[in-house]
C-alpha positions as CSV (number, residue, x, y, z in Angstrom):
1,M,57.2,-110.2,-36.9
2,K,56.1,-106.9,-35.5
3,T,56.2,-103.9,-37.9
4,I,55.3,-100.3,-37.3
5,P,54.7,-98.6,-40.7
6,F,55.9,-95.3,-39.2
7,G,59.7,-95.3,-38.5
8,G,59.5,-91.6,-37.7
9,I,58.6,-92.6,-34.1
10,I,62.4,-93.1,-33.7
11,S,63.0,-89.4,-34.2
12,I,59.9,-88.2,-32.3
13,V,60.8,-89.9,-29.0
14,V,64.2,-88.1,-29.1
15,L,62.9,-84.8,-30.1
16,L,59.9,-84.6,-27.6
17,P,61.9,-83.8,-24.4
18,N,63.6,-80.9,-26.2
19,L,60.3,-79.1,-26.0
20,L,60.9,-78.8,-22.3
21,V,63.3,-76.0,-23.0
22,V,60.4,-74.0,-24.6
23,F,58.3,-74.3,-21.4
24,F,61.1,-74.5,-18.9
25,P,64.0,-72.4,-20.3
26,P,67.4,-72.5,-18.7
27,N,67.8,-70.2,-15.7
28,S,71.3,-69.2,-16.9
29,K,72.3,-68.3,-20.4
30,L,75.5,-69.9,-21.6
31,A,75.1,-68.2,-24.9
32,N,77.0,-65.3,-23.4
33,I,80.1,-67.5,-23.0
34,P,82.6,-66.6,-25.7
35,K,82.8,-69.2,-28.4
36,R,85.6,-70.1,-30.8
37,N,84.8,-69.0,-34.4
38,S,87.7,-70.7,-36.1
39,V,87.2,-72.5,-39.5
40,L,87.4,-75.8,-37.6
41,A,84.6,-74.7,-35.2
42,Q,82.5,-73.8,-38.2
43,I,83.1,-77.1,-39.9
44,I,82.1,-79.0,-36.7
45,N,79.0,-76.9,-36.5
46,V,78.1,-77.8,-40.1
47,F,78.7,-81.5,-39.2
48,E,76.3,-81.2,-36.3
49,R,73.6,-79.5,-38.4
50,V,73.8,-81.9,-41.3
51,G,73.8,-84.8,-38.8
52,Q,70.7,-83.4,-37.0
53,I,68.8,-83.0,-40.3
54,G,69.6,-86.5,-41.4
55,S,69.1,-88.1,-38.0
56,F,65.8,-86.5,-37.4
57,T,64.3,-86.9,-40.8
58,L,65.5,-90.2,-42.4
59,S,63.7,-92.5,-40.0
60,F,60.4,-91.2,-41.4
61,F,61.1,-93.0,-44.7
62,Y,61.4,-96.5,-43.0
63,R,59.2,-99.1,-41.5
64,L,60.2,-100.1,-37.9
65,S,60.4,-103.8,-37.7
66,C,61.4,-106.2,-35.0
67,S,61.7,-109.6,-36.7
68,N,64.7,-111.4,-35.1
69,T,66.9,-111.5,-32.0
70,L,69.3,-108.8,-33.3
71,D,66.3,-106.4,-33.8
72,T,65.2,-107.1,-30.2
73,V,68.7,-106.5,-28.8
74,L,69.0,-103.3,-30.8
75,L,65.6,-102.1,-29.5
76,I,66.6,-102.9,-25.9
77,M,69.9,-101.0,-26.4
78,M,68.1,-98.0,-28.0
79,S,65.6,-98.0,-25.0
80,F,68.5,-97.9,-22.6
81,A,70.1,-94.9,-24.4
82,L,66.7,-93.2,-24.4
83,V,66.1,-93.9,-20.7
84,V,69.5,-92.3,-19.8
85,Y,68.7,-89.4,-22.1
86,Y,65.2,-88.9,-20.5
87,T,66.8,-89.2,-17.0
88,G,69.1,-86.3,-18.0
89,W,66.0,-84.2,-18.9
90,V,64.4,-85.1,-15.5
91,R,67.6,-84.1,-13.8
92,Y,67.4,-80.7,-15.7
93,L,63.9,-80.1,-14.4
94,V,64.4,-81.3,-10.9
95,K,67.6,-79.4,-10.3
96,G,66.3,-76.1,-11.4
97,C,66.7,-75.9,-15.2
98,S,70.4,-75.1,-15.1
99,E,71.9,-75.4,-18.6
100,T,75.1,-76.6,-17.1
101,L,73.3,-79.9,-16.3
102,F,73.4,-80.7,-20.1
103,Y,77.1,-81.1,-19.8
104,K,77.6,-82.9,-16.5
105,S,78.2,-86.6,-16.4
106,M,75.6,-89.0,-15.2
107,F,75.9,-92.7,-14.1
108,G,79.6,-92.4,-15.0
109,I,78.8,-91.4,-18.6
110,P,80.5,-88.2,-19.7
111,L,78.2,-85.8,-21.6
112,P,75.2,-88.2,-21.6
113,M,72.9,-85.6,-23.1
114,A,75.1,-85.5,-26.2
115,I,76.3,-89.1,-26.3
116,M,73.1,-91.0,-25.7
117,P,71.1,-89.5,-28.7
118,V,74.1,-90.3,-31.0
119,I,74.3,-93.9,-29.7
120,Y,70.5,-94.1,-30.1
121,F,70.6,-93.0,-33.8
122,I,73.6,-95.3,-34.6
123,L,71.6,-98.2,-33.2
124,A,68.5,-97.1,-35.1
125,S,70.5,-97.0,-38.3
126,I,71.5,-100.7,-37.8
127,L,67.9,-101.6,-36.9
128,L,66.5,-99.8,-40.0
129,G,69.3,-100.9,-42.2
130,S,70.0,-97.3,-43.3
131,T,73.5,-96.4,-44.3
132,W,72.4,-92.8,-44.7
133,L,71.1,-92.7,-41.1
134,M,74.4,-94.2,-40.0
135,I,76.3,-91.5,-41.8
136,S,74.0,-88.8,-40.3
137,A,74.4,-90.2,-36.8
138,I,78.2,-90.2,-37.2
139,L,78.2,-86.6,-38.4
140,L,75.8,-85.7,-35.5
141,G,78.2,-87.4,-33.1
142,I,81.3,-85.6,-34.4
143,G,79.5,-82.2,-34.2
144,H,77.3,-82.5,-31.2
145,I,79.8,-84.3,-28.9
146,T,82.6,-81.9,-29.9
147,I,80.5,-78.8,-29.3
148,S,79.2,-80.2,-26.0
149,L,82.7,-81.0,-24.9
150,Q,83.8,-77.4,-25.8
151,S,80.8,-76.0,-23.9
152,S,81.6,-78.2,-20.9
153,R,85.2,-76.9,-20.9
154,R,84.1,-73.3,-21.1
155,I,81.8,-73.8,-18.2
156,K,84.5,-75.4,-16.1
157,H,86.9,-72.5,-17.0
158,L,84.3,-69.9,-15.9
159,T,83.6,-71.6,-12.6
160,V,87.4,-72.0,-11.9
161,T,88.4,-68.4,-12.6
Protein backbone atom coordinates (compact mmCIF):
# COMPACT_ATOMS: atom_id res chain seq x y z
CA MET A 1 0.00 0.00 0.00
CA LYS A 2 1.40 3.37 -1.06
CA THR A 3 0.29 6.37 0.98
CA ILE A 4 1.18 10.00 0.53
CA PRO A 5 0.42 11.94 3.73
CA PHE A 6 -0.27 15.07 1.73
CA GLY A 7 -3.53 14.77 -0.24
CA GLY A 8 -3.21 18.45 -1.14
CA ILE A 9 -1.09 17.40 -4.11
CA ILE A 10 -4.42 16.62 -5.80
CA SER A 11 -5.33 20.30 -5.77
CA ILE A 12 -1.86 21.64 -6.45
CA VAL A 13 -1.44 19.80 -9.76
CA VAL A 14 -4.70 21.32 -11.05
CA LEU A 15 -3.96 24.82 -9.81
CA LEU A 16 -0.35 25.05 -11.04
CA PRO A 17 -1.02 25.59 -14.75
CA ASN A 18 -3.41 28.43 -13.89
CA LEU A 19 -0.32 30.45 -12.96
CA LEU A 20 0.46 30.59 -16.67
CA VAL A 21 -2.19 33.30 -17.05
CA VAL A 22 -0.15 35.49 -14.69
CA PHE A 23 2.98 35.18 -16.84
CA PHE A 24 1.24 34.76 -20.21
CA PRO A 25 -2.00 36.75 -20.01
CA PRO A 26 -4.62 36.34 -22.72
CA ASN A 27 -4.03 38.52 -25.76
CA SER A 28 -7.75 39.30 -25.96
CA LYS A 29 -9.95 40.31 -23.10
CA LEU A 30 -13.28 38.54 -23.02
CA ALA A 31 -14.19 40.45 -19.88
CA ASN A 32 -15.56 43.16 -22.18
CA ILE A 33 -18.19 40.75 -23.50
CA PRO A 34 -21.53 41.59 -21.91
CA LYS A 35 -22.64 39.04 -19.33
CA ARG A 36 -26.06 38.13 -18.06
CA ASN A 37 -26.63 39.39 -14.54
CA SER A 38 -29.83 37.53 -13.80
CA VAL A 39 -30.53 35.94 -10.44
CA LEU A 40 -29.90 32.53 -12.01
CA ALA A 41 -26.50 33.69 -13.32
CA GLN A 42 -25.60 34.91 -9.84
CA ILE A 43 -26.62 31.58 -8.30
CA ILE A 44 -24.52 29.69 -10.87
CA ASN A 45 -21.59 31.97 -10.01
CA VAL A 46 -22.01 31.18 -6.30
CA PHE A 47 -22.10 27.45 -7.09
CA GLU A 48 -18.82 27.81 -9.00
CA ARG A 49 -17.12 29.76 -6.20
CA VAL A 50 -18.28 27.39 -3.44
CA GLY A 51 -17.24 24.44 -5.58
CA GLN A 52 -13.83 25.98 -6.20
CA ILE A 53 -13.22 26.63 -2.51
CA GLY A 54 -14.22 23.10 -1.54
CA SER A 55 -12.48 21.36 -4.43
CA PHE A 56 -9.22 23.21 -3.96
CA THR A 57 -9.03 22.99 -0.15
CA LEU A 58 -10.62 19.73 1.03
CA SER A 59 -7.96 17.40 -0.37
CA PHE A 60 -5.43 18.97 2.00
CA PHE A 61 -7.21 17.22 4.87
CA TYR A 62 -6.76 13.70 3.45
CA ARG A 63 -4.03 11.17 2.90
CA LEU A 64 -3.65 10.00 -0.66
CA SER A 65 -3.57 6.22 -0.73
CA CYS A 66 -3.38 3.65 -3.51
CA SER A 67 -4.15 0.33 -1.83
CA ASN A 68 -6.28 -1.64 -4.29
CA THR A 69 -7.24 -2.02 -7.93
CA LEU A 70 -10.03 0.57 -7.72
CA ASP A 71 -7.59 3.15 -6.37
CA THR A 72 -5.20 2.40 -9.23
CA VAL A 73 -7.97 2.73 -11.82
CA LEU A 74 -9.09 6.02 -10.26
CA LEU A 75 -5.53 7.37 -10.35
CA ILE A 76 -5.18 6.37 -14.01
CA MET A 77 -8.47 8.08 -14.86
CA MET A 78 -7.45 11.18 -12.89
CA SER A 79 -4.13 11.21 -14.75
CA PHE A 80 -5.95 11.05 -18.09
CA ALA A 81 -8.17 14.01 -17.11
CA LEU A 82 -5.09 15.91 -15.99
CA VAL A 83 -3.19 15.17 -19.22
CA VAL A 84 -6.09 16.48 -21.31
CA TYR A 85 -6.28 19.57 -19.07
CA TYR A 86 -2.53 20.20 -19.35
CA THR A 87 -2.74 19.69 -23.12
CA GLY A 88 -5.32 22.49 -23.16
CA TRP A 89 -2.83 24.74 -21.41
CA VAL A 90 -0.09 23.81 -23.88
CA ARG A 91 -2.49 24.63 -26.73
CA TYR A 92 -3.18 28.01 -25.07
CA LEU A 93 0.56 28.82 -25.01
CA VAL A 94 1.42 27.44 -28.46
CA LYS A 95 -1.48 29.12 -30.24
CA GLY A 96 -0.78 32.60 -28.94
CA CYS A 97 -2.54 32.86 -25.56
CA SER A 98 -6.00 33.40 -26.98
CA GLU A 99 -8.63 33.23 -24.26
CA THR A 100 -11.07 31.70 -26.76
CA LEU A 101 -8.98 28.50 -26.64
CA PHE A 102 -10.29 27.87 -23.12
CA TYR A 103 -13.73 27.26 -24.65
CA LYS A 104 -12.85 25.25 -27.77
CA SER A 105 -13.26 21.50 -27.94
CA MET A 106 -10.25 19.24 -28.01
CA PHE A 107 -10.06 15.53 -28.90
CA GLY A 108 -13.82 15.66 -29.44
CA ILE A 109 -14.37 16.81 -25.84
CA PRO A 110 -16.47 19.98 -25.59
CA LEU A 111 -15.17 22.57 -23.11
CA PRO A 112 -12.29 20.36 -21.94
CA MET A 113 -10.76 23.13 -19.83
CA ALA A 114 -13.96 23.22 -17.76
CA ILE A 115 -14.96 19.56 -17.87
CA MET A 116 -11.61 17.85 -17.15
CA PRO A 117 -10.96 19.50 -13.75
CA VAL A 118 -14.50 18.63 -12.68
CA ILE A 119 -14.06 15.00 -13.71
CA TYR A 120 -10.68 15.01 -11.97
CA PHE A 121 -12.16 16.24 -8.67
CA ILE A 122 -15.11 13.84 -8.84
CA LEU A 123 -12.67 10.95 -9.28
CA ALA A 124 -10.48 12.36 -6.47
CA SER A 125 -13.49 12.46 -4.15
CA ILE A 126 -14.05 8.73 -4.76
CA LEU A 127 -10.34 7.99 -4.27
CA LEU A 128 -10.21 9.96 -1.02
CA GLY A 129 -13.61 8.74 0.15
CA SER A 130 -14.79 12.32 0.65
CA THR A 131 -18.47 13.12 0.36
CA TRP A 132 -17.72 16.81 0.88
CA LEU A 133 -15.25 16.83 -1.99
CA MET A 134 -17.86 15.09 -4.18
CA ILE A 135 -20.43 17.76 -3.31
CA SER A 136 -17.88 20.50 -3.99
CA ALA A 137 -16.90 18.95 -7.33
CA ILE A 138 -20.55 18.71 -8.38
CA LEU A 139 -21.14 22.36 -7.43
CA LEU A 140 -17.96 23.29 -9.31
CA GLY A 141 -19.25 21.38 -12.32
CA ILE A 142 -22.65 23.04 -12.27
CA GLY A 143 -21.10 26.49 -12.01
CA HIS A 144 -17.89 26.20 -14.04
CA ILE A 145 -19.30 24.24 -16.97
CA THR A 146 -22.40 26.45 -17.18
CA ILE A 147 -20.34 29.66 -17.10
CA SER A 148 -17.88 28.26 -19.65
CA LEU A 149 -20.75 27.22 -21.92
CA GLN A 150 -22.24 30.71 -21.69
CA SER A 151 -18.85 32.27 -22.48
CA SER A 152 -18.43 29.92 -25.43
CA ARG A 153 -21.83 30.93 -26.79
CA ARG A 154 -21.05 34.65 -26.37
CA ILE A 155 -17.77 34.19 -28.24
CA LYS A 156 -19.52 32.34 -31.09
CA HIS A 157 -22.18 35.07 -31.23
CA LEU A 158 -19.52 37.79 -31.49
CA THR A 159 -17.61 36.01 -34.23
CA VAL A 160 -20.79 35.38 -36.26
CA THR A 161 -22.13 38.94 -36.09
